[in-house]
C-alpha positions, 0 to 999 in steps of 0.5 A: 500500500505504501512503498517501503512500509509494512502494515500489520492488521492486529484487530478488525471488527465490522460495523454494528447493524441497527438492532432496534428490533430486539426486545432489549433495545425496544425496552431501552428506547421506551424507558429513556424516552428519547428520539433515535438517531444514527451513530456515525463512527465506530464504537464497541457496540460493534463487538457486542453486535457481532456476538449477538449481544444487544447493545446501544449507544446512548449519551448526552452531547452532540456526536459531531463534537465528540472528542473535539477541542470545543466539545461541550454540552449543557449540564441539563443533557447530563441530567436528562441522560442520568434520568433516562438510564435510571428509568431503564435500570429500574424498569421491569423488563 
């Protein structure tokens, strides 16, 4: 690929397919009460998906600013995320 360079692939994982049809994902979406948006980029959810383990990405903030120098968010988004997680974790699945 690059003249004079050797490339060794030490890890590889496919992207995660949307798993919103799973009962666990449906329960999560209902409990957190938020709208669903695609997650661009790669996360460890892909590893769980490959193993058939239901998983979701969920959190506050603008994903377009994730890991950027100007990444920030209002505290209200953190509180809303905490509330959604609490609702999910204390619900009867």
